PDB file as gemmi writes it, atoms N, CA and C in Angstrom:
CRYST1    1.000    1.000    1.000  90.00  90.00  90.00 P 1                      
ATOM      1  N   MET A   1     135.423  82.686 196.971  1.00  0.00           N  
ATOM      2  CA  MET A   1     135.486  84.116 196.691  1.00  0.00           C  
ATOM      3  C   MET A   1     136.894  84.448 196.206  1.00  0.00           C  
ATOM      4  N   THR A   2     136.979  85.277 195.191  1.00  0.00           N  
ATOM      5  CA  THR A   2     138.289  85.596 194.633  1.00  0.00           C  
ATOM      6  C   THR A   2     138.991  86.655 195.468  1.00  0.00           C  
ATOM      7  N   THR A   3     140.273  86.804 195.212  1.00  0.00           N  
ATOM      8  CA  THR A   3     141.070  87.777 195.942  1.00  0.00           C  
ATOM      9  C   THR A   3     140.546  89.181 195.730  1.00  0.00           C  
ATOM     10  N   THR A   4     140.180  89.515 194.498  1.00  0.00           N  
ATOM     11  CA  THR A   4     139.680  90.862 194.221  1.00  0.00           C  
ATOM     12  C   THR A   4     138.405  91.123 194.998  1.00  0.00           C  
ATOM     13  N   GLN A   5     137.516  90.137 195.068  1.00  0.00           N  
ATOM     14  CA  GLN A   5     136.274  90.322 195.801  1.00  0.00           C  
ATOM     15  C   GLN A   5     136.551  90.492 197.290  1.00  0.00           C  
ATOM     16  N   GLN A   6     137.514  89.750 197.833  1.00  0.00           N  
ATOM     17  CA  GLN A   6     137.828  89.853 199.245  1.00  0.00           C  
ATOM     18  C   GLN A   6     138.426  91.214 199.577  1.00  0.00           C  
ATOM     19  N   ALA A   7     139.250  91.733 198.690  1.00  0.00           N  
ATOM     20  CA  ALA A   7     139.927  92.992 198.954  1.00  0.00           C  
ATOM     21  C   ALA A   7     138.988  94.179 198.815  1.00  0.00           C  
ATOM     22  N   GLN A   8     137.949  94.010 198.028  1.00  0.00           N  
ATOM     23  CA  GLN A   8     137.036  95.110 197.779  1.00  0.00           C  
ATOM     24  C   GLN A   8     136.099  95.290 198.961  1.00  0.00           C  
ATOM     25  N   SER A   9     136.000  96.501 199.494  1.00  0.00           N  
ATOM     26  CA  SER A   9     135.177  96.723 200.670  1.00  0.00           C  
ATOM     27  C   SER A   9     133.931  97.550 200.361  1.00  0.00           C  
ATOM     28  N   THR A  10     133.693  97.852 199.123  1.00  0.00           N  
ATOM     29  CA  THR A  10     132.530  98.658 198.781  1.00  0.00           C  
ATOM     30  C   THR A  10     131.347  97.775 198.422  1.00  0.00           C  
ATOM     31  N   LEU A  11     130.165  98.342 198.537  1.00  0.00           N  
ATOM     32  CA  LEU A  11     128.952  97.658 198.127  1.00  0.00           C  
ATOM     33  C   LEU A  11     128.680  97.978 196.666  1.00  0.00           C  
ATOM     34  N   LEU A  12     128.067  97.036 195.965  1.00  0.00           N  
ATOM     35  CA  LEU A  12     127.712  97.229 194.564  1.00  0.00           C  
ATOM     36  C   LEU A  12     126.192  97.254 194.446  1.00  0.00           C  
ATOM     37  N   ALA A  13     125.684  98.192 193.706  1.00  0.00           N  
ATOM     38  CA  ALA A  13     124.247  98.248 193.455  1.00  0.00           C  
ATOM     39  C   ALA A  13     123.914  97.332 192.282  1.00  0.00           C  
ATOM     40  N   ALA A  14     122.776  96.652 192.379  1.00  0.00           N  
ATOM     41  CA  ALA A  14     122.354  95.772 191.289  1.00  0.00           C  
ATOM     42  C   ALA A  14     122.263  96.545 189.982  1.00  0.00           C  
ATOM     43  N   ALA A  15     121.830  97.791 190.039  1.00  0.00           N  
ATOM     44  CA  ALA A  15     121.716  98.615 188.834  1.00  0.00           C  
ATOM     45  C   ALA A  15     123.080  98.851 188.185  1.00  0.00           C  
ATOM     46  N   GLU A  16     124.139  98.855 188.989  1.00  0.00           N  
ATOM     47  CA  GLU A  16     125.487  99.020 188.432  1.00  0.00           C  
ATOM     48  C   GLU A  16     125.957  97.751 187.731  1.00  0.00           C  
ATOM     49  N   ILE A  17     125.504  96.604 188.212  1.00  0.00           N  
ATOM     50  CA  ILE A  17     125.939  95.318 187.680  1.00  0.00           C  
ATOM     51  C   ILE A  17     125.159  94.945 186.424  1.00  0.00           C  
ATOM     52  N   LYS A  18     123.831  95.129 186.465  1.00  0.00           N  
ATOM     53  CA  LYS A  18     123.022  94.759 185.304  1.00  0.00           C  
ATOM     54  C   LYS A  18     123.479  95.540 184.083  1.00  0.00           C  
ATOM     55  N   GLY A  19     123.692  94.823 182.998  1.00  0.00           N  
ATOM     56  CA  GLY A  19     124.155  95.443 181.762  1.00  0.00           C  
ATOM     57  C   GLY A  19     125.664  95.495 181.624  1.00  0.00           C  
ATOM     58  N   THR A  20     126.381  95.172 182.689  1.00  0.00           N  
ATOM     59  CA  THR A  20     127.835  95.179 182.636  1.00  0.00           C  
ATOM     60  C   THR A  20     128.335  94.112 181.670  1.00  0.00           C  
ATOM     61  N   THR A  21     129.286  94.478 180.843  1.00  0.00           N  
ATOM     62  CA  THR A  21     129.901  93.526 179.928  1.00  0.00           C  
ATOM     63  C   THR A  21     130.926  92.705 180.695  1.00  0.00           C  
ATOM     64  N   VAL A  22     130.855  91.393 180.520  1.00  0.00           N  
ATOM     65  CA  VAL A  22     131.780  90.473 181.171  1.00  0.00           C  
ATOM     66  C   VAL A  22     132.854  90.090 180.164  1.00  0.00           C  
ATOM     67  N   GLN A  23     134.080  90.066 180.645  1.00  0.00           N  
ATOM     68  CA  GLN A  23     135.204  89.674 179.800  1.00  0.00           C  
ATOM     69  C   GLN A  23     135.802  88.382 180.319  1.00  0.00           C  
ATOM     70  N   ASN A  24     136.471  87.649 179.419  1.00  0.00           N  
ATOM     71  CA  ASN A  24     137.190  86.458 179.857  1.00  0.00           C  
ATOM     72  C   ASN A  24     138.633  86.845 180.167  1.00  0.00           C  
ATOM     73  N   LEU A  25     139.446  85.861 180.502  1.00  0.00           N  
ATOM     74  CA  LEU A  25     140.838  86.138 180.878  1.00  0.00           C  
ATOM     75  C   LEU A  25     141.682  86.631 179.715  1.00  0.00           C  
ATOM     76  N   GLN A  26     141.169  86.468 178.492  1.00  0.00           N  
ATOM     77  CA  GLN A  26     141.859  86.953 177.302  1.00  0.00           C  
ATOM     78  C   GLN A  26     141.371  88.362 176.909  1.00  0.00           C  
ATOM     79  N   ASN A  27     140.621  89.009 177.796  1.00  0.00           N  
ATOM     80  CA  ASN A  27     140.063  90.351 177.601  1.00  0.00           C  
ATOM     81  C   ASN A  27     139.077  90.431 176.432  1.00  0.00           C  
ATOM     82  N   GLU A  28     138.417  89.306 176.120  1.00  0.00           N  
ATOM     83  CA  GLU A  28     137.377  89.304 175.096  1.00  0.00           C  
ATOM     84  C   GLU A  28     136.031  89.503 175.782  1.00  0.00           C  
ATOM     85  N   ASP A  29     135.161  90.293 175.167  1.00  0.00           N  
ATOM     86  CA  ASP A  29     133.802  90.444 175.681  1.00  0.00           C  
ATOM     87  C   ASP A  29     133.046  89.150 175.412  1.00  0.00           C  
ATOM     88  N   ILE A  30     132.476  88.564 176.473  1.00  0.00           N  
ATOM     89  CA  ILE A  30     131.804  87.273 176.306  1.00  0.00           C  
ATOM     90  C   ILE A  30     130.313  87.323 176.630  1.00  0.00           C  
ATOM     91  N   GLY A  31     129.833  88.419 177.165  1.00  0.00           N  
ATOM     92  CA  GLY A  31     128.409  88.523 177.471  1.00  0.00           C  
ATOM     93  C   GLY A  31     128.121  89.716 178.354  1.00  0.00           C  
ATOM     94  N   ASP A  32     126.840  89.920 178.606  1.00  0.00           N  
ATOM     95  CA  ASP A  32     126.389  91.016 179.470  1.00  0.00           C  
ATOM     96  C   ASP A  32     125.535  90.453 180.590  1.00  0.00           C  
ATOM     97  N   VAL A  33     125.625  91.069 181.767  1.00  0.00           N  
ATOM     98  CA  VAL A  33     124.808  90.629 182.895  1.00  0.00           C  
ATOM     99  C   VAL A  33     123.374  91.064 182.643  1.00  0.00           C  
ATOM    100  N   ASP A  34     122.494  90.077 182.584  1.00  0.00           N  
ATOM    101  CA  ASP A  34     121.077  90.322 182.337  1.00  0.00           C  
ATOM    102  C   ASP A  34     120.298  90.420 183.647  1.00  0.00           C  
ATOM    103  N   GLU A  35     120.613  89.544 184.590  1.00  0.00           N  
ATOM    104  CA  GLU A  35     119.916  89.506 185.873  1.00  0.00           C  
ATOM    105  C   GLU A  35     120.857  89.059 186.974  1.00  0.00           C  
ATOM    106  N   LEU A  36     120.547  89.457 188.199  1.00  0.00           N  
ATOM    107  CA  LEU A  36     121.191  88.927 189.396  1.00  0.00           C  
ATOM    108  C   LEU A  36     120.116  88.183 190.165  1.00  0.00           C  
ATOM    109  N   LEU A  37     120.426  86.984 190.598  1.00  0.00           N  
ATOM    110  CA  LEU A  37     119.458  86.182 191.329  1.00  0.00           C  
ATOM    111  C   LEU A  37     119.904  86.071 192.779  1.00  0.00           C  
ATOM    112  N   ILE A  38     119.076  86.623 193.659  1.00  0.00           N  
ATOM    113  CA  ILE A  38     119.391  86.749 195.077  1.00  0.00           C  
ATOM    114  C   ILE A  38     118.484  85.817 195.866  1.00  0.00           C  
ATOM    115  N   ARG A  39     119.080  85.001 196.718  1.00  0.00           N  
ATOM    116  CA  ARG A  39     118.291  84.106 197.566  1.00  0.00           C  
ATOM    117  C   ARG A  39     117.643  84.939 198.662  1.00  0.00           C  
ATOM    118  N   HIS A  40     116.329  84.954 198.696  1.00  0.00           N  
ATOM    119  CA  HIS A  40     115.617  85.847 199.618  1.00  0.00           C  
ATOM    120  C   HIS A  40     115.800  85.474 201.088  1.00  0.00           C  
ATOM    121  N   GLN A  41     116.099  84.224 201.399  1.00  0.00           N  
ATOM    122  CA  GLN A  41     116.244  83.816 202.796  1.00  0.00           C  
ATOM    123  C   GLN A  41     117.397  84.526 203.494  1.00  0.00           C  
ATOM    124  N   ASP A  42     118.491  84.755 202.776  1.00  0.00           N  
ATOM    125  CA  ASP A  42     119.664  85.349 203.417  1.00  0.00           C  
ATOM    126  C   ASP A  42     120.269  86.519 202.642  1.00  0.00           C  
ATOM    127  N   GLY A  43     119.676  86.876 201.502  1.00  0.00           N  
ATOM    128  CA  GLY A  43     120.163  88.016 200.734  1.00  0.00           C  
ATOM    129  C   GLY A  43     121.429  87.763 199.951  1.00  0.00           C  
ATOM    130  N   VAL A  44     121.829  86.519 199.804  1.00  0.00           N  
ATOM    131  CA  VAL A  44     123.060  86.181 199.096  1.00  0.00           C  
ATOM    132  C   VAL A  44     122.798  86.136 197.590  1.00  0.00           C  
ATOM    133  N   VAL A  45     123.658  86.818 196.830  1.00  0.00           N  
ATOM    134  CA  VAL A  45     123.579  86.719 195.370  1.00  0.00           C  
ATOM    135  C   VAL A  45     124.103  85.338 195.008  1.00  0.00           C  
ATOM    136  N   ARG A  46     123.254  84.524 194.391  1.00  0.00           N  
ATOM    137  CA  ARG A  46     123.639  83.161 194.047  1.00  0.00           C  
ATOM    138  C   ARG A  46     124.147  83.047 192.617  1.00  0.00           C  
ATOM    139  N   LEU A  47     123.422  83.686 191.697  1.00  0.00           N  
ATOM    140  CA  LEU A  47     123.724  83.519 190.279  1.00  0.00           C  
ATOM    141  C   LEU A  47     123.620  84.845 189.546  1.00  0.00           C  
ATOM    142  N   ALA A  48     124.380  84.944 188.489  1.00  0.00           N  
ATOM    143  CA  ALA A  48     124.194  86.027 187.522  1.00  0.00           C  
ATOM    144  C   ALA A  48     123.760  85.349 186.230  1.00  0.00           C  
ATOM    145  N   VAL A  49     122.775  85.926 185.571  1.00  0.00           N  
ATOM    146  CA  VAL A  49     122.340  85.401 184.283  1.00  0.00           C  
ATOM    147  C   VAL A  49     122.994  86.266 183.216  1.00  0.00           C  
ATOM    148  N   LEU A  50     123.791  85.627 182.361  1.00  0.00           N  
ATOM    149  CA  LEU A  50     124.483  86.335 181.295  1.00  0.00           C  
ATOM    150  C   LEU A  50     123.745  86.149 179.986  1.00  0.00           C  
ATOM    151  N   SER A  51     123.690  87.218 179.215  1.00  0.00           N  
ATOM    152  CA  SER A  51     123.205  87.159 177.846  1.00  0.00           C  
ATOM    153  C   SER A  51     124.441  87.009 176.974  1.00  0.00           C  
ATOM    154  N   VAL A  52     124.506  85.895 176.260  1.00  0.00           N  
ATOM    155  CA  VAL A  52     125.709  85.534 175.507  1.00  0.00           C  
ATOM    156  C   VAL A  52     125.370  85.415 174.030  1.00  0.00           C  
ATOM    157  N   GLY A  53     126.225  85.990 173.178  1.00  0.00           N  
ATOM    158  CA  GLY A  53     126.034  85.878 171.733  1.00  0.00           C  
ATOM    159  C   GLY A  53     124.948  86.804 171.245  1.00  0.00           C  
ATOM    160  N   GLY A  54     124.599  86.656 169.988  1.00  0.00           N  
ATOM    161  CA  GLY A  54     123.563  87.509 169.410  1.00  0.00           C  
ATOM    162  C   GLY A  54     124.056  88.929 169.198  1.00  0.00           C  
ATOM    163  N   PHE A  55     123.129  89.784 168.804  1.00  0.00           N  
ATOM    164  CA  PHE A  55     123.438  91.184 168.568  1.00  0.00           C  
ATOM    165  C   PHE A  55     122.306  92.012 169.134  1.00  0.00           C  
ATOM    166  N   LEU A  56     122.627  92.915 170.060  1.00  0.00           N  
ATOM    167  CA  LEU A  56     121.642  93.756 170.735  1.00  0.00           C  
ATOM    168  C   LEU A  56     120.532  92.927 171.365  1.00  0.00           C  
ATOM    169  N   GLY A  57     120.906  91.784 171.943  1.00  0.00           N  
ATOM    170  CA  GLY A  57     119.943  90.929 172.628  1.00  0.00           C  
ATOM    171  C   GLY A  57     119.171  89.988 171.730  1.00  0.00           C  
ATOM    172  N   LEU A  58     119.298  90.139 170.411  1.00  0.00           N  
ATOM    173  CA  LEU A  58     118.583  89.270 169.488  1.00  0.00           C  
ATOM    174  C   LEU A  58     119.434  88.043 169.204  1.00  0.00           C  
ATOM    175  N   GLY A  59     118.831  86.883 169.343  1.00  0.00           N  
ATOM    176  CA  GLY A  59     119.546  85.647 169.089  1.00  0.00           C  
ATOM    177  C   GLY A  59     120.523  85.270 170.179  1.00  0.00           C  
ATOM    178  N   SER A  60     120.434  85.934 171.319  1.00  0.00           N  
ATOM    179  CA  SER A  60     121.362  85.632 172.399  1.00  0.00           C  
ATOM    180  C   SER A  60     120.850  84.456 173.231  1.00  0.00           C  
ATOM    181  N   THR A  61     121.773  83.859 173.948  1.00  0.00           N  
ATOM    182  CA  THR A  61     121.497  82.744 174.844  1.00  0.00           C  
ATOM    183  C   THR A  61     121.706  83.238 176.260  1.00  0.00           C  
ATOM    184  N   ARG A  62     120.897  82.736 177.179  1.00  0.00           N  
ATOM    185  CA  ARG A  62     121.034  83.125 178.585  1.00  0.00           C  
ATOM    186  C   ARG A  62     121.637  81.965 179.361  1.00  0.00           C  
ATOM    187  N   VAL A  63     122.690  82.275 180.114  1.00  0.00           N  
ATOM    188  CA  VAL A  63     123.457  81.279 180.857  1.00  0.00           C  
ATOM    189  C   VAL A  63     123.548  81.721 182.307  1.00  0.00           C  
ATOM    190  N   ALA A  64     123.260  80.810 183.236  1.00  0.00           N  
ATOM    191  CA  ALA A  64     123.397  81.107 184.666  1.00  0.00           C  
ATOM    192  C   ALA A  64     124.807  80.745 185.122  1.00  0.00           C  
ATOM    193  N   VAL A  65     125.422  81.660 185.863  1.00  0.00           N  
ATOM    194  CA  VAL A  65     126.789  81.461 186.355  1.00  0.00           C  
ATOM    195  C   VAL A  65     126.802  81.789 187.853  1.00  0.00           C  
ATOM    196  N   PRO A  66     127.395  80.932 188.679  1.00  0.00           N  
ATOM    197  CA  PRO A  66     127.494  81.256 190.106  1.00  0.00           C  
ATOM    198  C   PRO A  66     128.209  82.591 190.317  1.00  0.00           C  
ATOM    199  N   TRP A  67     127.674  83.379 191.200  1.00  0.00           N  
ATOM    200  CA  TRP A  67     128.220  84.713 191.477  1.00  0.00           C  
ATOM    201  C   TRP A  67     129.700  84.651 191.856  1.00  0.00           C  
ATOM    202  N   THR A  68     130.078  83.626 192.617  1.00  0.00           N  
ATOM    203  CA  THR A  68     131.466  83.542 193.084  1.00  0.00           C  
ATOM    204  C   THR A  68     132.447  83.137 191.990  1.00  0.00           C  
ATOM    205  N   ALA A  69     131.954  82.826 190.792  1.00  0.00           N  
ATOM    206  CA  ALA A  69     132.846  82.496 189.678  1.00  0.00           C  
ATOM    207  C   ALA A  69     133.456  83.754 189.058  1.00  0.00           C  
ATOM    208  N   PHE A  70     132.886  84.918 189.366  1.00  0.00           N  
ATOM    209  CA  PHE A  70     133.353  86.166 188.765  1.00  0.00           C  
ATOM    210  C   PHE A  70     134.453  86.809 189.596  1.00  0.00           C  
ATOM    211  N   ASP A  71     135.366  87.447 188.917  1.00  0.00           N  
ATOM    212  CA  ASP A  71     136.341  88.325 189.550  1.00  0.00           C  
ATOM    213  C   ASP A  71     135.820  89.733 189.278  1.00  0.00           C  
ATOM    214  N   ILE A  72     135.572  90.485 190.329  1.00  0.00           N  
ATOM    215  CA  ILE A  72     134.959  91.808 190.178  1.00  0.00           C  
ATOM    216  C   ILE A  72     135.902  92.858 190.743  1.00  0.00           C  
ATOM    217  N   ALA A  73     136.100  93.909 189.954  1.00  0.00           N  
ATOM    218  CA  ALA A  73     136.958  95.013 190.390  1.00  0.00           C  
ATOM    219  C   ALA A  73     136.278  96.333 190.067  1.00  0.00           C  
ATOM    220  N   THR A  74     136.425  97.291 190.954  1.00  0.00           N  
ATOM    221  CA  THR A  74     135.974  98.647 190.688  1.00  0.00           C  
ATOM    222  C   THR A  74     137.200  99.427 190.226  1.00  0.00           C  
ATOM    223  N   LEU A  75     137.127  99.947 189.022  1.00  0.00           N  
ATOM    224  CA  LEU A  75     138.261 100.656 188.443  1.00  0.00           C  
ATOM    225  C   LEU A  75     138.344 102.072 189.008  1.00  0.00           C  
ATOM    226  N   ARG A  76     139.441 102.727 188.771  1.00  0.00           N  
ATOM    227  CA  ARG A  76     139.660 104.076 189.320  1.00  0.00           C  
ATOM    228  C   ARG A  76     138.599 105.071 188.879  1.00  0.00           C  
ATOM    229  N   ASP A  77     138.069 104.871 187.665  1.00  0.00           N  
ATOM    230  CA  ASP A  77     137.029 105.796 187.187  1.00  0.00           C  
ATOM    231  C   ASP A  77     135.648 105.436 187.719  1.00  0.00           C  
ATOM    232  N   GLY A  78     135.577 104.420 188.589  1.00  0.00           N  
ATOM    233  CA  GLY A  78     134.316 104.041 189.204  1.00  0.00           C  
ATOM    234  C   GLY A  78     133.534 102.971 188.451  1.00  0.00           C  
ATOM    235  N   THR A  79     133.978 102.603 187.253  1.00  0.00           N  
ATOM    236  CA  THR A  79     133.281 101.563 186.516  1.00  0.00           C  
ATOM    237  C   THR A  79     133.635 100.192 187.094  1.00  0.00           C  
ATOM    238  N   ILE A  80     132.775  99.243 186.810  1.00  0.00           N  
ATOM    239  CA  ILE A  80     132.960  97.896 187.319  1.00  0.00           C  
ATOM    240  C   ILE A  80     133.483  97.012 186.197  1.00  0.00           C  
ATOM    241  N   ARG A  81     134.484  96.207 186.520  1.00  0.00           N  
ATOM    242  CA  ARG A  81     135.031  95.248 185.558  1.00  0.00           C  
ATOM    243  C   ARG A  81     134.753  93.862 186.093  1.00  0.00           C  
ATOM    244  N   MET A  82     134.028  93.067 185.298  1.00  0.00           N  
ATOM    245  CA  MET A  82     133.716  91.693 185.672  1.00  0.00           C  
ATOM    246  C   MET A  82     134.443  90.749 184.725  1.00  0.00           C  
ATOM    247  N   THR A  83     135.139  89.786 185.315  1.00  0.00           N  
ATOM    248  CA  THR A  83     135.894  88.818 184.532  1.00  0.00           C  
ATOM    249  C   THR A  83     135.437  87.419 184.918  1.00  0.00           C  
ATOM    250  N   LEU A  84     135.347  86.555 183.911  1.00  0.00           N  
ATOM    251  CA  LEU A  84     134.952  85.165 184.117  1.00  0.00           C  
ATOM    252  C   LEU A  84     135.936  84.286 183.359  1.00  0.00           C  
ATOM    253  N   ASP A  85     136.431  83.257 184.013  1.00  0.00           N  
ATOM    254  CA  ASP A  85     137.359  82.320 183.370  1.00  0.00           C  
ATOM    255  C   ASP A  85     136.551  81.392 182.469  1.00  0.00           C  
ATOM    256  N   ALA A  86     136.269  81.855 181.256  1.00  0.00           N  
ATOM    257  CA  ALA A  86     135.439  81.082 180.325  1.00  0.00           C  
ATOM    258  C   ALA A  86     135.766  81.463 178.889  1.00  0.00           C  
ATOM    259  N   THR A  87     135.884  80.453 178.072  1.00  0.00           N  
ATOM    260  CA  THR A  87     136.019  80.690 176.640  1.00  0.00           C  
ATOM    261  C   THR A  87     134.615  80.769 176.047  1.00  0.00           C  
ATOM    262  N   ARG A  88     134.522  81.239 174.834  1.00  0.00           N  
ATOM    263  CA  ARG A  88     133.225  81.261 174.147  1.00  0.00           C  
ATOM    264  C   ARG A  88     132.665  79.848 174.013  1.00  0.00           C  
ATOM    265  N   GLU A  89     133.551  78.885 173.775  1.00  0.00           N  
ATOM    266  CA  GLU A  89     133.126  77.487 173.639  1.00  0.00           C  
ATOM    267  C   GLU A  89     132.526  76.972 174.940  1.00  0.00           C  
ATOM    268  N   ARG A  90     133.142  77.317 176.055  1.00  0.00           N  
ATOM    269  CA  ARG A  90     132.614  76.874 177.352  1.00  0.00           C  
ATOM    270  C   ARG A  90     131.246  77.491 177.605  1.00  0.00           C  
ATOM    271  N   LEU A  91     131.076  78.741 177.235  1.00  0.00           N  
ATOM    272  CA  LEU A  91     129.772  79.390 177.398  1.00  0.00           C  
ATOM    273  C   LEU A  91     128.712  78.749 176.509  1.00  0.00           C  
ATOM    274  N   GLU A  92     129.107  78.351 175.314  1.00  0.00           N  
ATOM    275  CA  GLU A  92     128.156  77.707 174.402  1.00  0.00           C  
ATOM    276  C   GLU A  92     127.661  76.383 174.958  1.00  0.00           C  
ATOM    277  N   LYS A  93     128.491  75.700 175.749  1.00  0.00           N  
ATOM    278  CA  LYS A  93     128.124  74.402 176.314  1.00  0.00           C  
ATOM    279  C   LYS A  93     127.508  74.517 177.709  1.00  0.00           C  
ATOM    280  N   ALA A  94     127.488  75.714 178.268  1.00  0.00           N  
ATOM    281  CA  ALA A  94     126.990  75.921 179.633  1.00  0.00           C  
ATOM    282  C   ALA A  94     125.480  75.680 179.716  1.00  0.00           C  
ATOM    283  N   PRO A  95     125.006  75.298 180.907  1.00  0.00           N  
ATOM    284  CA  PRO A  95     123.562  75.117 181.089  1.00  0.00           C  
ATOM    285  C   PRO A  95     122.801  76.405 180.759  1.00  0.00           C  
ATOM    286  N   ARG A  96     121.744  76.252 179.975  1.00  0.00           N  
ATOM    287  CA  ARG A  96     120.927  77.380 179.528  1.00  0.00           C  
ATOM    288  C   ARG A  96     119.856  77.738 180.550  1.00  0.00           C  
ATOM    289  N   THR A  97     119.437  78.992 180.510  1.00  0.00           N  
ATOM    290  CA  THR A  97     118.333  79.473 181.319  1.00  0.00           C  
ATOM    291  C   THR A  97     117.300  80.045 180.368  1.00  0.00           C  
ATOM    292  N   GLU A  98     116.111  79.501 180.411  1.00  0.00           N  
ATOM    293  CA  GLU A  98     115.048  79.938 179.510  1.00  0.00           C  
ATOM    294  C   GLU A  98     114.024  80.752 180.276  1.00  0.00           C  
ATOM    295  N   GLY A  99     113.474  81.758 179.624  1.00  0.00           N  
ATOM    296  CA  GLY A  99     112.392  82.552 180.214  1.00  0.00           C  
ATOM    297  C   GLY A  99     112.830  83.338 181.427  1.00  0.00           C  
ATOM    298  N   LYS A 100     111.861  83.718 182.233  1.00  0.00           N  
ATOM    299  CA  LYS A 100     112.127  84.522 183.432  1.00  0.00           C  
ATOM    300  C   LYS A 100     111.677  83.796 184.702  1.00  0.00           C  
ATOM    301  N   ASN A 101     111.407  82.502 184.616  1.00  0.00           N  
ATOM    302  CA  ASN A 101     110.955  81.726 185.763  1.00  0.00           C  
ATOM    303  C   ASN A 101     112.168  81.238 186.547  1.00  0.00           C  
ATOM    304  N   TYR A 102     112.748  82.141 187.333  1.00  0.00           N  
ATOM    305  CA  TYR A 102     114.001  81.823 188.010  1.00  0.00           C  
ATOM    306  C   TYR A 102     113.831  81.026 189.295  1.00  0.00           C  
ATOM    307  N   GLN A 103     112.599  80.906 189.800  1.00  0.00           N  
ATOM    308  CA  GLN A 103     112.392  80.179 191.050  1.00  0.00           C  
ATOM    309  C   GLN A 103     112.956  78.757 190.955  1.00  0.00           C  
ATOM    310  N   ARG A 104     112.870  78.149 189.780  1.00  0.00           N  
ATOM    311  CA  ARG A 104     113.350  76.777 189.625  1.00  0.00           C  
ATOM    312  C   ARG A 104     114.859  76.676 189.827  1.00  0.00           C  
ATOM    313  N   LEU A 105     115.580  77.783 189.667  1.00  0.00           N  
ATOM    314  CA  LEU A 105     117.028  77.755 189.847  1.00  0.00           C  
ATOM    315  C   LEU A 105     117.436  77.653 191.313  1.00  0.00           C  
ATOM    316  N   TYR A 106     116.479  77.778 192.221  1.00  0.00           N  
ATOM    317  CA  TYR A 106     116.818  77.695 193.632  1.00  0.00           C  
ATOM    318  C   TYR A 106     116.653  76.301 194.210  1.00  0.00           C  
ATOM    319  N   THR A 107     116.153  75.370 193.415  1.00  0.00           N  
ATOM    320  CA  THR A 107     116.080  73.996 193.904  1.00  0.00           C  
ATOM    321  C   THR A 107     117.441  73.350 193.698  1.00  0.00           C  
ATOM    322  N   GLY A 108     117.852  72.569 194.682  1.00  0.00           N  
ATOM    323  CA  GLY A 108     119.178  71.957 194.644  1.00  0.00           C  
ATOM    324  C   GLY A 108     119.432  71.125 193.406  1.00  0.00           C  
ATOM    325  N   GLU A 109     118.423  70.359 192.966  1.00  0.00           N  
ATOM    326  CA  GLU A 109     118.635  69.480 191.816  1.00  0.00           C  
ATOM    327  C   GLU A 109     118.829  70.253 190.522  1.00  0.00           C  
ATOM    328  N   VAL A 110     118.414  71.501 190.471  1.00  0.00           N  
ATOM    329  CA  VAL A 110     118.598  72.319 189.268  1.00  0.00           C  
ATOM    330  C   VAL A 110     119.867  73.160 189.367  1.00  0.00           C  
ATOM    331  N   VAL A 111     120.102  73.762 190.517  1.00  0.00           N  
ATOM    332  CA  VAL A 111     121.221  74.694 190.633  1.00  0.00           C  
ATOM    333  C   VAL A 111     122.566  73.981 190.852  1.00  0.00           C  
ATOM    334  N   GLU A 112     122.553  72.836 191.505  1.00  0.00           N  
ATOM    335  CA  GLU A 112     123.820  72.147 191.778  1.00  0.00           C  
ATOM    336  C   GLU A 112     124.595  71.794 190.509  1.00  0.00           C  
ATOM    337  N   PRO A 113     123.945  71.283 189.440  1.00  0.00           N  
ATOM    338  CA  PRO A 113     124.697  71.028 188.208  1.00  0.00           C  
ATOM    339  C   PRO A 113     125.297  72.294 187.584  1.00  0.00           C  
ATOM    340  N   ILE A 114     124.662  73.445 187.796  1.00  0.00           N  
ATOM    341  CA  ILE A 114     125.218  74.707 187.300  1.00  0.00           C  
ATOM    342  C   ILE A 114     126.521  75.009 188.034  1.00  0.00           C  
ATOM    343  N   PHE A 115     126.508  74.861 189.354  1.00  0.00           N  
ATOM    344  CA  PHE A 115     127.719  75.071 190.142  1.00  0.00           C  
ATOM    345  C   PHE A 115     128.796  74.071 189.737  1.00  0.00           C  
ATOM    346  N   ASP A 116     128.394  72.806 189.528  1.00  0.00           N  
ATOM    347  CA  ASP A 116     129.355  71.776 189.108  1.00  0.00           C  
ATOM    348  C   ASP A 116     129.985  72.128 187.769  1.00  0.00           C  
ATOM    349  N   TYR A 117     129.171  72.592 186.817  1.00  0.00           N  
ATOM    350  CA  TYR A 117     129.700  72.943 185.495  1.00  0.00           C  
ATOM    351  C   TYR A 117     130.776  74.009 185.603  1.00  0.00           C  
ATOM    352  N   TRP A 118     130.552  74.993 186.464  1.00  0.00           N  
ATOM    353  CA  TRP A 118     131.504  76.094 186.608  1.00  0.00           C  
ATOM    354  C   TRP A 118     132.594  75.798 187.648  1.00  0.00           C  
ATOM    355  N   GLU A 119     132.585  74.562 188.187  1.00  0.00           N  
ATOM    356  CA  GLU A 119     133.598  74.112 189.128  1.00  0.00           C  
ATOM    357  C   GLU A 119     133.641  74.983 190.380  1.00  0.00           C  
ATOM    358  N   ILE A 120     132.434  75.301 190.862  1.00  0.00           N  
ATOM    359  CA  ILE A 120     132.263  76.084 192.081  1.00  0.00           C  
ATOM    360  C   ILE A 120     131.567  75.181 193.096  1.00  0.00           C  
ATOM    361  N   GLU A 121     132.062  75.151 194.317  1.00  0.00           N  
ATOM    362  CA  GLU A 121     131.449  74.315 195.342  1.00  0.00           C  
ATOM    363  C   GLU A 121     130.040  74.796 195.633  1.00  0.00           C  
ATOM    364  N   TYR A 122     129.094  73.868 195.569  1.00  0.00           N  
ATOM    365  CA  TYR A 122     127.700  74.193 195.864  1.00  0.00           C  
ATOM    366  C   TYR A 122     127.443  74.022 197.354  1.00  0.00           C  
ATOM    367  N   VAL A 123     126.976  75.071 197.989  1.00  0.00           N  
ATOM    368  CA  VAL A 123     126.584  75.028 199.393  1.00  0.00           C  
ATOM    369  C   VAL A 123     125.164  75.556 199.442  1.00  0.00           C  
ATOM    370  N   ASP A 124     124.257  74.728 199.963  1.00  0.00           N  
ATOM    371  CA  ASP A 124     122.851  75.129 200.014  1.00  0.00           C  
ATOM    372  C   ASP A 124     122.586  76.062 201.161  1.00  0.00           C  
TER     373      ASP A 124                                                      
END                                                                             
């Protein structure tokens, strides 16, 4: 968990997160949050699915990123700023997510390589 996430004591609504534009460390827009994937056993947000590239959702690619890879801040005006340490090239090479069948992302053999790619420790 990042320092910003630890310091933040407010709850975030999924509706506030979905559609949020994610920026990289160079302040470039790199994608939008398409979905949040929550493990039903314990309510933990495991992954965010980003829509990357394309225009208005057309021709875009969907990439799963571990939730803890993001730095999240609530700005003074109440908007949410999400940052991910990723270049466009890294996103282009990231594991893809096809369709809406997200149940497969909860099996260890599928989700662990996603965590490995983003250099986040996988804990089942």
